[in-house]
C-alpha positions as CSV (number, residue, x, y, z in Angstrom):
1,M,-11.5,3.5,43.9
2,V,-8.9,2.7,41.6
3,S,-7.0,6.0,39.6
4,K,-6.2,4.9,35.7
5,P,-2.3,6.6,35.1
6,D,-2.3,9.5,32.9
7,Y,-2.2,8.9,29.3
8,H,-0.6,11.8,28.6
9,A,1.8,12.0,30.7
10,K,3.0,8.4,29.7
11,R,2.6,9.1,25.9
12,A,4.9,12.3,26.6
13,S,7.5,10.1,28.8
14,S,8.6,7.3,26.3
15,G,8.4,6.4,22.4
16,P,5.3,6.4,19.7
17,R,2.7,3.8,21.1
18,I,-0.2,2.2,19.2
19,L,-3.3,1.5,21.5
20,C,-4.7,-1.8,20.8
21,H,-7.6,-2.9,23.2
22,D,-6.7,-0.5,25.5
23,E,-3.3,-1.8,26.2
24,T,-0.2,-0.4,24.9
25,M,2.3,-1.7,22.3
26,E,5.8,-0.4,21.1
27,S,5.4,0.1,17.4
28,K,8.4,-0.6,15.4
29,P,9.4,1.6,12.0
30,E,8.7,1.0,8.7
31,Y,11.9,1.6,7.3
32,V,15.3,-0.1,6.7
33,E,18.4,1.8,6.4
34,G,21.9,1.0,4.9
35,P,23.1,-1.9,3.2
36,E,19.9,-3.7,3.5
37,A,18.2,-1.1,1.9
38,A,19.9,-1.2,-1.0
39,T,19.5,-4.6,-1.6
40,R,15.6,-4.9,-0.7
41,F,15.1,-2.0,-3.0
42,D,17.0,-3.7,-6.2
43,T,15.4,-6.7,-5.6
44,L,12.0,-5.3,-6.1
45,V,13.1,-3.7,-9.3
46,R,14.3,-6.8,-10.6
47,K,10.7,-8.2,-9.8
48,V,9.0,-5.4,-11.5
49,L,11.1,-5.3,-14.4
50,S,11.2,-9.2,-15.1
51,V,7.4,-8.7,-16.3
52,P,7.4,-9.9,-20.0
53,H,5.9,-7.3,-22.4
54,E,3.3,-9.7,-24.0
55,E,2.0,-9.6,-20.1
56,I,2.2,-6.0,-19.8
57,M,0.1,-5.8,-22.5
58,R,-2.0,-8.6,-22.0
59,R,-3.0,-7.0,-19.1
60,E,-3.7,-3.8,-20.4
61,A,-5.9,-5.0,-22.7
62,E,-7.9,-7.3,-20.6
63,Y,-8.3,-4.2,-18.3
64,K,-9.8,-1.8,-21.2
65,R,-12.2,-4.7,-22.4
66,K,-13.3,-4.5,-18.7
67,S,-13.6,-0.3,-18.9
68,A,-15.4,-0.6,-22.1
69,M,-18.5,-2.4,-21.1
70,N,-18.7,-0.4,-17.8
71,P,-21.7,2.1,-19.3
72,N,-21.3,4.6,-16.5
73,R,-17.6,5.4,-17.5
74,R,-16.5,9.1,-17.8
75,G,-14.9,10.5,-21.2
76,P,-16.1,9.6,-25.1
77,K,-17.7,6.6,-25.5
78,K,-16.5,4.1,-28.2
79,R,-19.0,3.2,-31.2
80,K,-20.6,0.0,-31.3
81,A,-20.4,-1.6,-34.7
82,T,-23.9,-2.6,-36.2
């Protein structure tokens, strides 16, 4: 009988690992440090702020229309004009 390597001993001796289909793979950090992080943040903020005010108002109005049509919504209901 062939013995499998001890999972816990292997895990304690190395860096973070992800198990995927009975194989181990090294995981990489999801963050960036240094000047690259600052430039990525700046570009993201510029993209968010570049959306025109009219577009934001249009999206909010569309969302309110959809949510008002939901018969199971919480809170006060709008009265229907008859």
